[in-house]
PLY file of the C-alpha trace (Angstrom):
ply
format ascii 1.0
element vertex 531
property float x
property float y
property float z
element edge 530
property int vertex1
property int vertex2
end_header
332.00 -35.89 117.67
328.77 -33.78 117.81
328.62 -29.95 117.16
326.30 -27.05 117.88
324.21 -26.62 114.81
323.15 -23.48 113.00
322.71 -24.97 109.30
318.94 -26.13 109.16
317.36 -28.95 111.13
319.35 -30.39 113.94
319.41 -34.12 115.16
320.78 -35.76 118.29
323.34 -37.93 116.34
325.22 -35.03 114.83
324.46 -31.96 117.14
323.64 -31.13 120.67
319.81 -30.58 120.77
317.52 -29.19 123.28
314.91 -31.83 123.89
311.84 -29.35 124.13
309.98 -32.37 126.05
307.22 -30.04 127.55
306.52 -28.22 124.10
306.43 -31.70 122.27
304.08 -33.25 124.99
301.69 -30.13 124.48
301.83 -30.39 120.63
301.29 -34.32 120.69
298.38 -33.88 122.98
296.66 -31.52 120.74
297.18 -33.85 117.67
295.60 -36.68 119.71
292.63 -34.25 120.15
292.37 -33.89 116.50
293.08 -30.19 116.44
294.09 -28.04 113.42
297.28 -26.43 114.55
299.09 -23.40 113.22
302.40 -22.17 114.14
303.99 -18.96 112.58
307.42 -18.15 114.01
310.58 -16.32 112.63
312.93 -18.12 110.66
315.80 -20.12 112.41
313.85 -20.70 115.67
313.85 -24.40 115.34
310.27 -24.95 113.89
311.41 -27.60 111.30
313.31 -29.58 113.84
310.53 -29.48 116.50
307.84 -30.93 113.93
310.44 -33.60 112.89
310.59 -34.59 116.38
306.97 -34.57 116.74
306.36 -36.79 113.61
309.15 -39.23 114.97
307.20 -39.58 118.22
304.04 -40.26 116.54
305.50 -43.10 114.28
306.95 -44.72 117.50
303.64 -44.55 119.36
302.25 -47.53 116.76
299.95 -47.41 114.14
297.08 -45.28 115.53
298.39 -42.32 113.61
299.63 -41.80 109.92
302.00 -38.87 109.88
302.73 -37.16 106.49
305.08 -34.29 106.25
304.91 -31.84 103.38
306.91 -28.70 102.33
305.43 -25.80 100.24
308.74 -23.97 99.84
309.02 -24.32 96.12
305.57 -23.60 95.28
305.17 -19.87 95.44
305.69 -18.99 91.77
303.75 -21.84 90.10
300.00 -22.03 89.05
297.43 -23.64 91.33
297.19 -26.56 88.61
300.88 -27.15 89.02
300.76 -26.84 92.70
297.84 -29.57 93.19
299.62 -31.89 90.58
302.93 -31.76 92.69
300.89 -32.13 95.79
299.35 -35.37 94.85
302.74 -36.93 93.94
304.31 -35.77 97.17
301.59 -37.07 99.22
301.67 -40.43 97.55
305.62 -40.50 98.12
305.01 -39.80 101.75
302.31 -42.53 102.17
304.70 -45.04 100.68
307.48 -43.77 102.89
305.59 -44.11 106.03
304.54 -47.80 105.07
308.32 -48.59 104.33
309.44 -47.32 107.70
306.73 -49.34 109.27
307.79 -52.42 107.30
304.15 -52.77 105.67
303.33 -53.30 102.07
300.76 -51.33 99.98
297.69 -53.35 99.53
296.66 -53.90 95.94
293.66 -51.52 96.30
295.89 -48.63 97.87
298.57 -49.11 95.23
295.76 -48.69 92.37
294.49 -45.79 94.15
297.86 -44.10 94.31
298.72 -44.90 90.67
295.61 -43.41 89.47
295.03 -40.55 91.92
294.65 -37.13 90.41
294.47 -33.87 92.79
293.54 -31.00 90.58
291.91 -28.50 93.11
290.96 -28.35 96.65
287.78 -30.29 96.21
289.57 -33.20 94.74
292.35 -33.11 97.52
289.33 -33.41 100.08
287.97 -36.34 98.20
291.64 -37.83 98.02
292.01 -37.96 101.87
288.30 -39.25 102.11
289.16 -42.18 99.92
292.48 -42.75 101.49
291.08 -43.17 104.77
288.64 -45.80 103.76
291.33 -47.76 101.72
293.94 -47.60 104.54
291.31 -48.79 107.07
290.64 -45.25 108.50
294.02 -44.41 110.12
294.34 -40.94 111.82
296.26 -39.11 109.09
298.30 -36.25 110.85
299.43 -33.79 108.08
302.21 -31.38 108.61
302.76 -28.74 106.19
306.12 -26.82 106.60
306.88 -23.52 104.77
303.20 -22.92 104.28
303.90 -19.36 102.95
305.08 -20.79 99.77
301.47 -21.69 98.84
300.33 -20.02 95.39
297.89 -17.18 96.13
295.44 -18.71 93.71
295.45 -22.08 95.82
295.29 -20.53 99.35
291.53 -19.77 99.85
290.21 -22.90 98.60
292.69 -25.12 100.38
291.90 -23.44 103.68
288.14 -23.76 103.01
288.47 -27.57 102.29
290.50 -28.12 105.54
287.84 -26.25 107.39
285.11 -28.47 106.02
287.19 -31.50 106.80
287.56 -30.24 110.32
283.92 -29.53 110.86
282.99 -32.99 109.67
283.84 -34.15 113.27
286.59 -36.25 114.77
285.36 -39.55 113.69
284.92 -38.73 109.98
288.00 -36.43 109.85
290.71 -37.14 107.30
293.16 -35.54 107.65
292.51 -36.03 111.47
294.98 -33.58 112.63
296.79 -30.73 110.52
299.95 -28.67 111.51
300.68 -25.52 109.48
304.07 -24.01 109.94
305.34 -20.94 108.47
306.72 -17.36 109.07
303.82 -15.24 108.05
300.49 -15.84 109.73
297.35 -16.57 107.97
296.20 -13.11 108.05
299.43 -11.89 106.33
298.93 -14.31 103.28
296.57 -11.96 101.39
293.31 -13.92 101.35
290.14 -11.99 101.03
289.88 -10.28 104.34
286.04 -10.34 104.24
286.02 -14.03 104.78
287.45 -16.25 107.55
288.43 -19.48 105.92
290.40 -21.06 108.73
288.66 -19.83 111.86
289.19 -23.29 113.30
292.84 -22.96 113.97
294.59 -23.56 117.25
297.51 -21.48 117.65
300.82 -22.98 119.11
303.63 -21.13 120.18
307.29 -22.44 120.00
309.02 -20.12 122.37
312.81 -19.29 122.44
315.06 -21.47 124.60
314.66 -20.77 128.55
317.70 -20.48 130.66
317.19 -24.09 131.80
317.29 -25.27 128.27
320.45 -23.36 127.40
322.05 -24.87 130.36
320.79 -28.28 129.13
322.44 -27.64 125.53
325.65 -26.55 126.91
325.82 -29.39 129.47
325.64 -31.94 126.85
328.99 -30.39 125.39
330.68 -30.31 128.68
329.61 -34.05 129.48
331.10 -35.22 126.16
334.23 -32.93 125.82
334.99 -32.14 129.48
335.20 -28.60 129.01
333.30 -26.41 131.50
331.80 -23.01 131.19
332.49 -20.48 134.04
329.75 -19.45 136.37
327.47 -16.85 134.76
328.75 -17.40 131.14
325.76 -19.50 130.04
323.46 -17.06 131.92
325.02 -14.20 130.04
324.54 -15.81 126.66
320.87 -16.46 127.36
320.68 -12.70 128.52
322.22 -11.47 125.28
320.23 -13.83 122.86
317.02 -14.02 124.94
317.27 -17.77 124.13
316.85 -17.31 120.37
317.94 -20.74 119.11
320.19 -19.64 116.20
322.01 -17.10 118.25
322.67 -19.52 121.25
324.13 -22.13 118.99
326.09 -19.62 116.98
327.60 -18.18 120.35
328.40 -21.67 121.08
329.98 -22.54 117.77
332.33 -19.40 118.19
333.35 -20.43 121.77
334.00 -24.04 121.14
335.18 -24.14 117.48
336.43 -20.74 116.25
338.23 -19.11 119.23
340.96 -22.00 119.69
340.38 -22.26 123.44
342.33 -25.31 124.61
339.80 -28.17 125.70
341.50 -28.12 128.96
340.48 -24.62 129.86
337.49 -23.37 131.27
335.35 -21.05 129.00
335.55 -17.58 130.72
333.76 -14.27 130.50
336.82 -12.94 128.63
336.13 -15.51 125.99
332.40 -14.83 125.93
333.28 -11.07 125.29
335.34 -12.06 122.20
332.52 -14.17 120.68
330.13 -11.25 121.41
332.32 -9.09 119.44
332.40 -11.30 116.64
328.61 -11.74 116.66
328.36 -7.83 116.51
330.29 -7.69 113.33
329.75 -10.87 111.39
327.07 -11.32 108.53
325.55 -14.69 109.43
322.32 -15.80 107.88
320.29 -14.73 110.98
321.50 -11.18 111.14
321.50 -10.91 107.44
317.61 -11.45 107.44
317.17 -9.20 110.24
319.01 -6.39 108.52
317.42 -6.78 105.13
314.08 -6.78 106.76
314.58 -3.78 108.96
315.69 -1.86 105.99
312.56 -2.62 103.80
310.57 0.29 105.28
311.54 3.55 106.79
308.58 3.23 109.46
310.37 0.31 110.99
313.30 2.43 112.19
311.05 4.79 113.95
309.16 2.09 115.65
312.15 0.33 116.78
313.88 3.37 118.26
310.59 4.34 119.95
310.56 0.99 121.47
314.03 1.15 122.48
314.48 4.78 123.81
310.97 6.18 124.51
309.50 5.78 127.84
305.76 5.55 126.48
304.64 1.94 126.14
303.38 0.60 122.81
300.89 -2.09 123.19
301.93 -5.35 121.17
299.06 -5.30 118.85
299.28 -7.44 115.77
296.46 -5.64 114.17
298.98 -2.97 113.70
300.70 -3.47 110.27
304.24 -2.33 111.40
304.06 -4.19 114.70
302.94 -7.30 112.86
305.60 -7.20 110.33
308.49 -6.62 112.91
307.13 -9.58 114.88
306.99 -11.73 111.81
310.58 -11.08 111.39
311.39 -12.08 114.93
312.66 -8.50 115.94
310.00 -7.49 118.49
307.49 -9.44 120.65
305.50 -9.00 123.80
306.83 -8.53 127.18
305.07 -9.76 130.43
302.65 -6.82 130.33
301.74 -7.27 126.73
303.89 -4.30 125.47
306.34 -4.13 122.64
310.02 -4.98 123.29
312.91 -5.63 121.25
313.68 -9.41 121.81
317.24 -9.26 122.50
320.15 -7.08 123.07
322.18 -8.48 120.04
319.24 -7.62 117.68
319.01 -3.97 119.16
322.71 -3.38 118.72
322.81 -4.83 115.18
319.68 -2.38 114.36
321.47 0.37 115.75
324.62 -0.29 113.68
322.38 -0.82 110.58
320.83 2.66 110.93
323.89 4.60 112.10
325.45 6.74 109.37
328.78 5.42 108.16
330.18 8.91 108.44
328.41 11.55 110.78
330.44 14.36 109.43
331.12 15.56 112.88
333.93 13.35 114.04
336.39 16.36 113.87
334.21 18.16 116.57
334.60 15.32 119.13
337.47 17.43 120.94
338.13 20.97 121.45
341.32 22.19 119.76
343.00 22.68 123.15
341.57 19.54 124.69
342.45 15.79 124.49
344.28 14.60 121.32
342.00 11.41 121.22
340.10 9.17 123.15
343.02 7.29 124.88
343.24 10.45 127.19
340.16 9.43 128.87
341.96 6.63 130.80
343.68 6.91 133.95
347.36 5.75 134.33
346.12 2.73 136.26
343.73 1.81 133.28
340.41 2.99 134.52
337.98 4.83 132.20
337.00 8.33 132.84
333.49 7.80 132.04
332.17 11.03 133.73
334.59 13.34 131.86
334.02 11.25 128.64
330.24 11.70 128.59
330.64 15.43 129.66
332.66 15.93 126.59
329.97 14.18 124.45
327.37 16.78 126.15
329.72 19.54 125.18
330.25 18.13 121.75
326.48 18.09 121.07
326.48 21.80 121.98
329.41 22.59 119.87
328.00 20.71 116.82
324.73 22.86 117.29
322.28 22.74 114.21
324.79 20.65 112.08
323.65 17.45 114.00
320.41 18.05 111.94
322.51 17.46 108.86
323.88 14.02 109.66
322.80 11.99 106.55
319.97 9.53 106.60
319.20 10.09 110.34
315.71 11.01 111.61
316.28 14.28 113.75
314.22 12.70 116.61
317.04 10.03 117.07
320.07 11.85 116.16
321.24 12.20 119.70
321.19 8.51 120.43
322.93 7.77 117.04
325.69 10.13 117.83
326.24 8.83 121.35
326.38 5.23 120.07
328.96 6.29 117.45
330.95 8.44 119.78
331.28 5.53 122.36
331.81 2.96 119.63
334.73 4.94 118.38
335.89 5.36 122.00
335.85 1.55 122.98
337.71 0.74 119.70
340.70 3.19 120.55
341.05 2.16 124.11
340.64 -1.44 123.53
337.35 -1.98 125.65
334.21 -3.66 124.51
330.55 -2.58 124.45
327.37 -4.41 124.34
323.74 -3.35 125.03
321.31 -4.53 127.57
317.45 -4.32 127.43
316.44 -4.41 131.26
313.27 -4.58 132.46
311.22 -1.26 132.28
310.20 0.30 129.13
311.96 3.08 127.54
315.46 1.86 128.42
318.51 0.96 126.65
321.67 0.35 128.41
325.24 0.56 127.21
327.62 -1.60 128.93
331.38 -0.89 128.53
333.84 -3.44 129.81
337.51 -2.88 130.40
340.18 -4.47 132.61
337.47 -6.25 134.48
335.34 -3.47 135.29
331.94 -2.53 133.78
330.41 0.96 133.17
326.79 1.24 132.68
325.27 4.17 130.58
321.51 4.16 130.56
319.94 6.38 127.68
316.57 7.81 127.54
314.37 10.54 126.01
313.08 13.21 128.14
309.17 12.87 128.69
308.63 14.46 132.06
310.35 15.42 135.29
308.60 12.60 137.00
309.87 10.08 134.30
313.38 11.50 134.66
313.66 11.01 138.43
312.08 7.51 138.02
314.90 6.64 135.58
317.27 7.26 138.23
315.76 4.86 140.51
315.37 2.30 137.67
319.26 2.71 136.94
320.12 2.13 140.83
318.05 -0.95 140.65
319.78 -2.49 137.72
323.11 -1.45 139.23
322.47 -3.25 142.31
321.42 -6.42 140.31
324.55 -6.46 138.42
326.70 -5.74 141.70
327.76 -2.05 140.58
327.53 1.01 142.53
327.89 3.85 140.03
326.22 4.61 136.72
325.68 7.13 133.95
322.21 8.43 133.04
322.11 10.10 129.57
318.67 11.84 128.69
318.12 13.59 125.39
315.73 16.67 125.66
314.04 17.17 122.27
311.70 19.72 123.51
311.43 23.25 121.86
312.95 24.86 124.88
315.22 22.20 126.48
317.38 22.72 129.55
320.85 21.43 130.36
321.34 19.41 133.52
324.48 18.04 135.14
323.71 16.24 138.34
325.26 13.58 140.67
322.71 11.89 143.16
323.03 9.17 145.65
320.13 6.67 144.92
319.91 3.70 147.23
323.49 3.69 147.92
324.48 3.94 144.27
326.09 7.03 142.57
324.18 8.30 139.63
325.72 10.70 137.22
322.87 12.47 135.12
323.20 14.44 132.04
320.17 16.07 130.30
321.49 16.95 126.72
319.47 19.44 124.75
319.14 18.35 121.07
318.57 21.13 118.57
315.41 20.52 116.43
315.50 23.21 113.95
318.04 25.16 111.89
318.66 28.75 113.20
316.64 30.38 110.33
313.61 28.42 111.54
313.66 29.18 115.16
0 1
1 2
2 3
3 4
4 5
5 6
6 7
7 8
8 9
9 10
10 11
11 12
12 13
13 14
14 15
15 16
16 17
17 18
18 19
19 20
20 21
21 22
22 23
23 24
24 25
25 26
26 27
27 28
28 29
29 30
30 31
31 32
32 33
33 34
34 35
35 36
36 37
37 38
38 39
39 40
40 41
41 42
42 43
43 44
44 45
45 46
46 47
47 48
48 49
49 50
50 51
51 52
52 53
53 54
54 55
55 56
56 57
57 58
58 59
59 60
60 61
61 62
62 63
63 64
64 65
65 66
66 67
67 68
68 69
69 70
70 71
71 72
72 73
73 74
74 75
75 76
76 77
77 78
78 79
79 80
80 81
81 82
82 83
83 84
84 85
85 86
86 87
87 88
88 89
89 90
90 91
91 92
92 93
93 94
94 95
95 96
96 97
97 98
98 99
99 100
100 101
101 102
102 103
103 104
104 105
105 106
106 107
107 108
108 109
109 110
110 111
111 112
112 113
113 114
114 115
115 116
116 117
117 118
118 119
119 120
120 121
121 122
122 123
123 124
124 125
125 126
126 127
127 128
128 129
129 130
130 131
131 132
132 133
133 134
134 135
135 136
136 137
137 138
138 139
139 140
140 141
141 142
142 143
143 144
144 145
145 146
146 147
147 148
148 149
149 150
150 151
151 152
152 153
153 154
154 155
155 156
156 157
157 158
158 159
159 160
160 161
161 162
162 163
163 164
164 165
165 166
166 167
167 168
168 169
169 170
170 171
171 172
172 173
173 174
174 175
175 176
176 177
177 178
178 179
179 180
180 181
181 182
182 183
183 184
184 185
185 186
186 187
187 188
188 189
189 190
190 191
191 192
192 193
193 194
194 195
195 196
196 197
197 198
198 199
199 200
200 201
201 202
202 203
203 204
204 205
205 206
206 207
207 208
208 209
209 210
210 211
211 212
212 213
213 214
214 215
215 216
216 217
217 218
218 219
219 220
220 221
221 222
222 223
223 224
224 225
225 226
226 227
227 228
228 229
229 230
230 231
231 232
232 233
233 234
234 235
235 236
236 237
237 238
238 239
239 240
240 241
241 242
242 243
243 244
244 245
245 246
246 247
247 248
248 249
249 250
250 251
251 252
252 253
253 254
254 255
255 256
256 257
257 258
258 259
259 260
260 261
261 262
262 263
263 264
264 265
265 266
266 267
267 268
268 269
269 270
270 271
271 272
272 273
273 274
274 275
275 276
276 277
277 278
278 279
279 280
280 281
281 282
282 283
283 284
284 285
285 286
286 287
287 288
288 289
289 290
290 291
291 292
292 293
293 294
294 295
295 296
296 297
297 298
298 299
299 300
300 301
301 302
302 303
303 304
304 305
305 306
306 307
307 308
308 309
309 310
310 311
311 312
312 313
313 314
314 315
315 316
316 317
317 318
318 319
319 320
320 321
321 322
322 323
323 324
324 325
325 326
326 327
327 328
328 329
329 330
330 331
331 332
332 333
333 334
334 335
335 336
336 337
337 338
338 339
339 340
340 341
341 342
342 343
343 344
344 345
345 346
346 347
347 348
348 349
349 350
350 351
351 352
352 353
353 354
354 355
355 356
356 357
357 358
358 359
359 360
360 361
361 362
362 363
363 364
364 365
365 366
366 367
367 368
368 369
369 370
370 371
371 372
372 373
373 374
374 375
375 376
376 377
377 378
378 379
379 380
380 381
381 382
382 383
383 384
384 385
385 386
386 387
387 388
388 389
389 390
390 391
391 392
392 393
393 394
394 395
395 396
396 397
397 398
398 399
399 400
400 401
401 402
402 403
403 404
404 405
405 406
406 407
407 408
408 409
409 410
410 411
411 412
412 413
413 414
414 415
415 416
416 417
417 418
418 419
419 420
420 421
421 422
422 423
423 424
424 425
425 426
426 427
427 428
428 429
429 430
430 431
431 432
432 433
433 434
434 435
435 436
436 437
437 438
438 439
439 440
440 441
441 442
442 443
443 444
444 445
445 446
446 447
447 448
448 449
449 450
450 451
451 452
452 453
453 454
454 455
455 456
456 457
457 458
458 459
459 460
460 461
461 462
462 463
463 464
464 465
465 466
466 467
467 468
468 469
469 470
470 471
471 472
472 473
473 474
474 475
475 476
476 477
477 478
478 479
479 480
480 481
481 482
482 483
483 484
484 485
485 486
486 487
487 488
488 489
489 490
490 491
491 492
492 493
493 494
494 495
495 496
496 497
497 498
498 499
499 500
500 501
501 502
502 503
503 504
504 505
505 506
506 507
507 508
508 509
509 510
510 511
511 512
512 513
513 514
514 515
515 516
516 517
517 518
518 519
519 520
520 521
521 522
522 523
523 524
524 525
525 526
526 527
527 528
528 529
529 530
C-alpha cells in the first residue's frame, strides 16, 4: 500500500505523488533549448523528486540526451583538490550508469578515457566534457547538480566561470549542453567575489508549492486506492493552512490517514482535521525544526516577521535586503500577488509566534480581578457558547491592570508585547475550555486573524497595530469581508495602540450586515519614571 511521504524523495511506487506535469514540461522545454537553469528553493519543497522525474523523462525520450545527476552535499568542508578528484570519479560512475540503463557497452576509447581521466580544477573539468562529447559522438549532456550549496568556497568561482565559458561557446559546441543547478541558497548568497558576475547566463526556474488542484490530485489518489473520502472543504482547508507547502501537505495527510486511527470506512471530517492541526502546532518534525532554528538565528528576523504579520505598512519583497533574502531562503516568507512580503502559510506564522512567545510572561496571575471569574471556564455560557466579547474586554482590562509591567516580560520586544500577550492569553483560554485555535493570513497586509473553534462554532479575532484613523476604519471593512467569505456574521477586532498618547476605544458597529466588536488597546511604552 502506498503512503504519503515526508522522508526525502518520493516515488509513485511507494508514495502518493503530485505529477507536476506543467512544471516538468516547462523544465524539459528549457533543457531542450540548451539553457543553464538554476533553482534555489527551501528544503523539503520537492526539488530532488522533481529533478529525478525530469531526468527520467529525458532517459525515456531516447538517446538524444545524456542525463548526469550529481550531488554536492558532502563537499562543503573539503579542499578544491579533493572536490575535483571526487567529481571526476562521480561523473565517471554516472556515465557508466546511464549506459547500463540503456543497455549499451562502453567503447574501448571511452573506457580508456574514463580510466585515465583526471579532473584537478575547473579548466580540466571543461576539457573533460569537451573530450567526452567527442568520444561519445556528441551526445547532449544534461548535468543536474543537486545540493549545489555544498560546493567548497575555493572551487565556486572557477566552476561557475567554466560553465559560463561552455555556455557562451554556443549550443552546437556546448558540453554540457544544459545544466541544472539546484540548492537552497541562491548564487549571490554563496559568497563569491561580488565585484564579478561569474554566472550571469542563468535561467531562473521556480518550483511553486502545490496548487489547490494538485492537493486534490494527491488526496484523490488515496481515496481511489483506499476508498476513504474527505469531507467537503477538508482538502481546501489543508491547502489554506499550508499554502500547498509539500512537506506540510503530506504531513497533514500522514496524521489523518495513519496516526489518528480513523476507521477507513469513515469519511475524514473537519473535526479530524482539527486534531491533525493541533498535532502539527506542537510536534517537532524536521520541517518545523529547520524553521524555528533559522528564525532564532538573528534577532532581526523576529522584528521583520512581526512587522509583516501585524503592521499595516507593506514591505516590498526585495531580495537585495539581507533579512528578506535570508527569510525567503528558509521558506518563511515570499512575495504576494503585489510583490509585497507575506508569511507563506498560517502554520508557519503560528509556530513563529509560539517560538518567540515567552514560556512564562510573569503576568498570568493578573488575568482576573480578585472578585472576578475564577478561571477561563467562566467565559462559557451554560449552552456551550464562548463569551468572546467579555473575554476580550477582560484582556483589555488586564493590559491596563498590568501597566508598565508588560515592559518587563522577558525576551519580548516592547513593540510586539501586546500581540504576544494576547496570543498567550487566548492560548491558555482554549486549552482550559477545550477549544482549538489556529491562525489565518487573509488577503490584505497587516492582518493576522486568530480563529477559535468550539462546539461547531468559529470566533474570528483580527489583530492589528494602530497606524491611523483611516487604517483603523478600513480594518473593520476588511474584517467584514473576511467574515462573509467564511459564512460568519460577527467578529472581534483588536488594535494595539503603541503611540505616546494612545486612546481607549470600545465600539460595536454594523458593517455590511456583520457585527464588528472593536477594541483599541493602549500599550504602555515607557516606565513611569521615563514618562
